[in-house]
Structures are given as structure tokens and as C-alpha cells.
C-alpha positions as a Markdown table, in Angstrom:
| # | Residue | x | y | z |
|---|---|---|---|---|
| 1 | Met | 2.1 | 6.2 | -22.8 |
| 2 | Ser | -1.5 | 7.4 | -23.6 |
| 3 | Pro | -4.5 | 6.8 | -21.0 |
| 4 | Arg | -6.1 | 5.5 | -24.1 |
| 5 | Arg | -6.2 | 1.8 | -25.3 |
| 6 | Val | -7.3 | 2.6 | -28.9 |
| 7 | Arg | -5.3 | 5.2 | -30.7 |
| 8 | Ala | -8.1 | 8.3 | -31.9 |
| 9 | Glu | -6.6 | 7.8 | -35.1 |
| 10 | Ser | -7.6 | 4.1 | -35.3 |
| 11 | Asp | -11.1 | 4.5 | -33.5 |
| 12 | Val | -13.5 | 3.2 | -35.9 |
| 13 | Val | -16.5 | 4.1 | -33.2 |
| 14 | Gly | -15.1 | 7.9 | -33.0 |
| 15 | Arg | -15.6 | 8.3 | -29.4 |
| 16 | Gln | -15.0 | 12.0 | -28.5 |
| 17 | Asp | -12.9 | 11.4 | -24.9 |
| 18 | Arg | -12.7 | 14.0 | -22.5 |
| 19 | Pro | -9.4 | 14.1 | -20.5 |
| 20 | Leu | -9.3 | 14.7 | -17.3 |
| 21 | Arg | -6.5 | 14.7 | -14.3 |
| 22 | Ile | -6.4 | 13.2 | -11.0 |
| 23 | Thr | -3.8 | 13.4 | -7.9 |
| 24 | Val | -2.8 | 10.1 | -6.9 |
| 25 | Asp | -0.2 | 10.3 | -3.4 |
| 26 | Gly | 0.3 | 14.5 | -5.0 |
| 27 | Glu | 1.5 | 13.3 | -8.1 |
| 28 | Pro | -0.8 | 14.5 | -11.1 |
| 29 | Val | -2.0 | 11.5 | -13.6 |
| 30 | Asp | -4.0 | 12.0 | -16.4 |
| 31 | Gly | -7.0 | 9.5 | -17.6 |
| 32 | Ile | -10.5 | 10.2 | -19.6 |
| 33 | Ala | -13.7 | 10.3 | -18.4 |
| 34 | Gly | -15.8 | 7.1 | -17.9 |
| 35 | Gln | -12.4 | 5.1 | -16.8 |
| 36 | Thr | -12.3 | 3.6 | -13.5 |
| 37 | Ile | -9.4 | 4.7 | -10.8 |
| 38 | Ala | -8.0 | 1.2 | -11.5 |
| 39 | Gly | -7.8 | 1.6 | -15.7 |
| 40 | Val | -6.0 | 5.4 | -15.0 |
| 41 | Leu | -3.3 | 3.8 | -13.0 |
| 42 | Leu | -2.7 | 1.0 | -15.2 |
| 43 | Ala | -2.8 | 3.0 | -18.0 |
| 44 | Ala | -0.2 | 5.3 | -16.2 |
| 45 | Asp | 2.1 | 2.1 | -15.9 |
| 46 | Arg | 1.3 | 1.7 | -12.6 |
| 47 | Pro | 0.2 | -2.1 | -11.6 |
| 48 | Ala | 0.7 | -2.1 | -8.4 |
| 49 | Trp | -0.6 | 1.0 | -5.8 |
| 50 | Arg | -0.8 | -0.7 | -2.5 |
| 51 | Arg | 0.9 | -3.8 | -0.1 |
| 52 | Gly | -0.3 | -7.0 | 1.4 |
| 53 | Arg | 0.3 | -7.7 | 5.1 |
| 54 | Ser | 3.5 | -9.4 | 3.5 |
| 55 | Gly | 4.6 | -6.5 | 2.2 |
| 56 | Ala | 4.2 | -7.8 | -1.1 |
| 57 | Pro | 3.0 | -5.1 | -4.3 |
| 58 | Arg | -1.2 | -5.2 | -4.9 |
| 59 | Gly | -3.3 | -3.5 | -7.5 |
| 60 | Val | -6.1 | -5.1 | -9.7 |
| 61 | Phe | -6.4 | -8.7 | -8.9 |
| 62 | Cys | -10.1 | -10.0 | -9.7 |
| 63 | Gly | -11.3 | -6.2 | -11.6 |
| 64 | Ile | -14.8 | -7.0 | -10.6 |
| 65 | Gly | -15.4 | -5.5 | -7.0 |
| 66 | Val | -15.1 | -8.6 | -5.6 |
| 67 | Cys | -11.6 | -9.3 | -3.9 |
| 68 | Phe | -10.7 | -5.9 | -2.2 |
| 69 | Asp | -7.1 | -5.8 | -3.6 |
| 70 | Cys | -7.4 | -3.0 | -5.1 |
| 71 | Leu | -8.3 | -0.6 | -2.2 |
| 72 | Val | -7.8 | 3.2 | -2.0 |
| 73 | Thr | -8.5 | 6.2 | -0.4 |
| 74 | Val | -10.5 | 9.1 | -2.5 |
| 75 | Gly | -10.7 | 12.3 | -0.6 |
| 76 | Asp | -11.9 | 11.4 | 2.8 |
| 77 | Glu | -13.4 | 7.7 | 2.0 |
| 78 | Arg | -11.4 | 5.0 | 2.4 |
| 79 | Asp | -11.4 | 1.7 | 1.4 |
| 80 | Val | -12.9 | 2.7 | -2.2 |
| 81 | Arg | -12.5 | -0.2 | -4.8 |
| 82 | Ala | -10.4 | 1.2 | -7.8 |
| 83 | Cys | -11.5 | -1.4 | -10.1 |
| 84 | Arg | -15.3 | 0.1 | -9.4 |
| 85 | Arg | -15.0 | 3.7 | -8.8 |
| 86 | Arg | -15.0 | 6.1 | -12.2 |
| 87 | Val | -12.5 | 8.5 | -12.0 |
| 88 | Arg | -14.0 | 12.4 | -11.9 |
| 89 | Asp | -11.7 | 15.3 | -12.6 |
| 90 | Gly | -9.8 | 16.6 | -9.8 |
| 91 | Asp | -10.0 | 13.3 | -7.6 |
| 92 | Val | -7.2 | 13.4 | -4.3 |
| 93 | Val | -6.6 | 9.2 | -4.5 |
| 94 | Thr | -4.0 | 8.4 | -1.6 |
| 95 | Thr | -2.8 | 4.6 | -1.9 |
| 96 | Gln | -3.5 | 2.3 | 1.3 |
| 97 | Thr | -1.1 | -0.1 | 2.9 |
| 98 | Arg | -1.9 | -3.1 | 4.9 |
| 99 | Glu | 2.0 | -3.8 | 5.7 |
| 100 | Arg | 2.7 | -5.2 | 9.0 |
| 101 | Gln | 3.9 | -2.2 | 11.5 |
| 102 | Thr | 6.0 | -3.5 | 14.1 |
| 103 | Ala | 4.8 | -2.2 | 17.2 |
| 104 | Pro | 6.9 | -0.7 | 19.9 |
| 105 | Ser | 7.8 | -2.9 | 22.9 |
| 106 | Cys | 5.5 | -2.6 | 25.7 |
| 107 | Glu | 8.6 | -3.7 | 28.3 |
| 108 | Pro | 10.8 | -1.3 | 29.1 |
| 109 | Glu | 14.4 | -1.4 | 27.9 |
| 110 | Thr | 16.3 | -3.1 | 31.0 |
| 111 | Thr | 20.3 | -3.5 | 31.5 |
| 112 | Pro | 21.5 | -5.7 | 34.2 |
| 113 | Ser | 23.7 | -3.8 | 36.5 |
| 114 | Pro | 27.3 | -5.2 | 37.2 |
| 115 | Glu | 26.1 | -5.9 | 41.1 |
| 116 | Ala | 23.6 | -7.9 | 39.5 |
| 117 | Glu | 25.4 | -10.4 | 37.9 |
| 118 | Pro | 25.7 | -14.0 | 39.3 |
| 119 | Gln | 29.0 | -15.1 | 40.8 |
| 120 | Glu | 29.8 | -18.2 | 39.3 |
| 121 | His | 30.3 | -21.1 | 42.0 |
| 122 | Ala | 31.4 | -18.4 | 44.8 |
| 123 | Asp | 31.5 | -19.9 | 47.8 |
| 124 | Val | 28.3 | -22.0 | 47.2 |
| 125 | Pro | 28.1 | -25.3 | 49.0 |
| 126 | Gly | 28.9 | -28.4 | 46.9 |
| 127 | Thr | 30.9 | -26.6 | 44.4 |
| 128 | Glu | 34.6 | -27.1 | 43.4 |
| 129 | Glu | 35.4 | -23.7 | 44.8 |
| 130 | Ser | 34.1 | -24.3 | 48.3 |
| 131 | Arg | 35.9 | -28.0 | 48.3 |
């Protein structure tokens, strides 16, 4: 798939697009100058690039920077809205996740020893065995 929405041969405006390349999660992705990060990812057939708390895939929802569904990390800057940020050649983009992580239990695992197990009705007054 081409990152262009309008093919050069059918572009009546005669745009002179400048190709560029970004890296997304370690993989090179081609785009053109002026596209947003979301535009580059969508053109590269990546409609989702993060996961919500439920684990559901998330990508562009509103497309205007209101909903925060398209958050990515660009370089060292976290929580960048991909629909608002124009790509720059060489950008390093890392996807984010909000999936719930299962935290390790703070309680130590204990297994009862055989000596600690209660004896059923063993010489307890009022039980059948003591009668």
C-alpha cells in the first residue's frame, strides 16, 4: 500500500510530496511530509496501535485530538496524540498500552503443614466419636 491517498498520476493539483521514514516499535514505516503519525500508521494498514485497559485495540477515534485514544511515545515524549503530531523524518515512535497488569500478590504463599490440619471429631465432646 502506498502512503499516498491520491496517486501521483491522478493528482490534478500536482503535489510534490517529500517521502520520509519513521520507526514504529523498531520497524521502519514510510510516509510523506505533512502527514500525522496517525495518518502514516493508517496508510501502513495499522488501524490500531495501542490497547485500552480492557485489552481492546485502540487507534484513531475522534481524529481531532480530543479523545486521547491515539496516544504514542515519540522519542522520549510520552502521551503524544498521533492524530495531532506531524511526522518528522527519523521519528522514533513507540506504541503504548493501558492493559491491566496483574500485580504480584503481596501475601506470601503458604501451604498448611500436615500437622496443622484439624482432626475431624477427634475426642471433641458432643461429637459422635466421643459418645
